[in-house]
Each structure stands twice: as C-alpha cells, then as structure tokens.
N, C-alpha and C positions, 0 to 999 in steps of 0.2 A: 289156186286162184291166181289170176294175173292182176297186177296193180299198176296204176299210173295216176298222175296229177295233170290238171289242165288249168290254164289261166282263162278267166272270163272277165271282160272289162266293159267299161262304158265307151267302147269304140265299136261301132256297128259295122257289119259286113253288108254293103249294099249289093243286092243281086237282082237279076231280072225277075220280073213278076208279070202276071197276066192282068189285063184290063180290056174291057170291050172297046171296039172301035167306035168312035174316033178319039176316045179318052186316052190320056197318057197317065200311067201310074205315078203317084208322087211318093217318093221315099226320102225320108229325112236322113241326113248324114250327121255324124257327131264324132268328135275326136277329143276325148277326155282321158287322161291317164289315171284312172282309178280301177283297181283290179281286185278280184277275189279268186279263190282257188277251189277247185273241186278235186277231191280224192275219191278214187273208186277202185274196187276190187271185184272181179267177176269170176264166176266158175263156168267155163264154156259148155260143159256137158249138160248142166241143168238150167243155165241161164240165171242162176243166183247172182245178185249184185248187192254190194254194200257200198254206200257213198256218204261222204261228209263234205260240207262246205266249210272251209277254214280260211283265215285271213292271210296266211303266208305259206310258202313252201320252205320248210326248214326241218331240222331234226325234232324240235318240240312238237310241231304239228303232225309230223309223220308218226311220232310216238303216240299221240292222241288217237290217230287213225288206227294204228296197229292194235292198241289196247281196246278200242271200240269193236273192231272185227273179232278179236279174241273173245270178248264178252258176249258178242252175238252168237258165237258158235263154240260154247264151252266144252262140249263133248267131242269135238272134232280135232284131228291133227291136220293142219293146213300148211301146204307148201305154197308160199307166196312168191310168184315170179315177178321181178321188177327190173327196171332199167338201172343204169349205173349212176344215177344222180348222187351228188356228194352227200346229201342228207340220208341216203339209203345205206351208205357204208360208214357213216360216222361211228366212232367208238362210243359215243354217248347214246346211240340208239340201241335199245334193249328189246329184242324180240320176245313177246310173251311166250309162255311155256308151250302153248299149243300151235305156235307159228314158227316155221323155218323159212328164212329168207333165201331165195335163190336168184342170183343176178342173171339177166340176159347177157349175151355177148355185147361188147361195146359197139356203139354206133349202129344199133339194129332196132330202131323203133318199129320197123315194119313187122317184127315178130310179135309185137304186143297187140292183141285184139282190142284192148281198151282204147287204143288210138282211134279205132273206128266207132266206138261209143261216143267219143268226143265229136267226131265228124257228124254223126247222126244228130246229136243234140244241137250242134251249131246250125245245121241245115234246117231242122224241123222247128226249133224253138227260138233262135236268136237272130236270124238274118232279117234285115230291113226293120229292125227295132231300135228305138232310142229310149234309154232309161233315164228317168228324172233324177235318180240318185243311185248310189251303190246298193242301198237297201232294197230298192225295187228290183234291181238286177239280181240280187241274192234271193229275193222271194221267187222270181221266175226260175232261177237255177235250182232251188230246192224243189219247187213244183215239178220241173222237168226230170230231175233225178229220181224223185219219188215215183213219177209215172213210169220211168224206165225200170226201177226196182220192182214195181208191181206188174210188169209185163215180162216175165222171164222168157217167154217165147220169142220176144223181140231181141233180147240180149243174146239168147242162144242162136238165133238166126244170123246175128252179126258176128258172133265170136266162135262158133263151132267149126273151126277150120280142120280140114282132114289131117294135117300133120299133128295137130294137138290131140285129136282123138286117137290117131295111130300110136303116138307116144304113150298115151295113157293106157291103151289096151296092151301094149308090150310090157308095161310096168306091173301088170297084174299077174 
C-alpha cells in the first residue's frame, strides 16, 4: 500500500467554470486559515483504499491511522510505502505487527500515487467551493473519501502505474 497525508482547508481554489452566454459565472473566494488533514493508503493493483480525516499531521495521528489500517486488514501482511515526513520515522511511531513501513527516496513525491488521489479529490470535490465552517469542510471531505473508497476502479485507474505493477510482478 502507498500512504500519504494531505491538508484541506477553508481556502478555496477558484478555477474556470462554464456558464451560458452572456452570463458570467460567479465564484466566491475565501481565505481562512483553518485546516484538517486526510490520511490515505491505497493498494494500486486492486484499488483498495483506506482513509481517515484527522485534525493534525503528527506521530499520534499517524499511529491512529496505522492502527486503523491494521485492524481493517487483520489477516494480511502490508508493506506500507510512505514519504520521509518526520512523523513517519519518529522513534515513537510503532508499526502494527502486520504492517512494515518502507520509505520512498527523499524528495520524490512523484513516486507516490496517492498524490494523484489528492489532485482528483481537489479537482472534483473542492474547487470553487466556500465552506461555512471547518465542520462542513470535514463533512464534504469524509463524503469524498468514502466515495473514492467505494469506487476501487477509480482508485486503480489513478494509481496502477506500470512501474508499480512491474515491481510487484518481479517480487512474486
């Protein structure tokens, strides 16, 4: 599984949108510094995805995420590939018995397909939106993550990169 975190906040991304002539689309803009964080792990071959929304990115939240993934997949041995964030390599982080952590090379986010999951969510669910509160943002984020979890074909289409499949086939 590949794992990553992303920040979602009450700062919207105004993008072009369609409107019939002669109307001009109206898009609200907002700049508020309130954030929440999505944690996700995906399995590129099957499109399986596990996600949580947590208030921070730190060792304690990462531990909650790892423990949750381990509980969701009790009979499986998982190699979780993740970036080099400080909370991923903290001495206080304890990988559950069925999870082995494997870091990506430094400064190589382009190797992590979860980055493209975040791009998809932001493009499809969060552009040109203004949220009344952090709670409403979190509600939309949870709904978007559940929709993504429930459509493994979409996750697979985004994350099933040839080099990943090649590496997995050589390991068998």
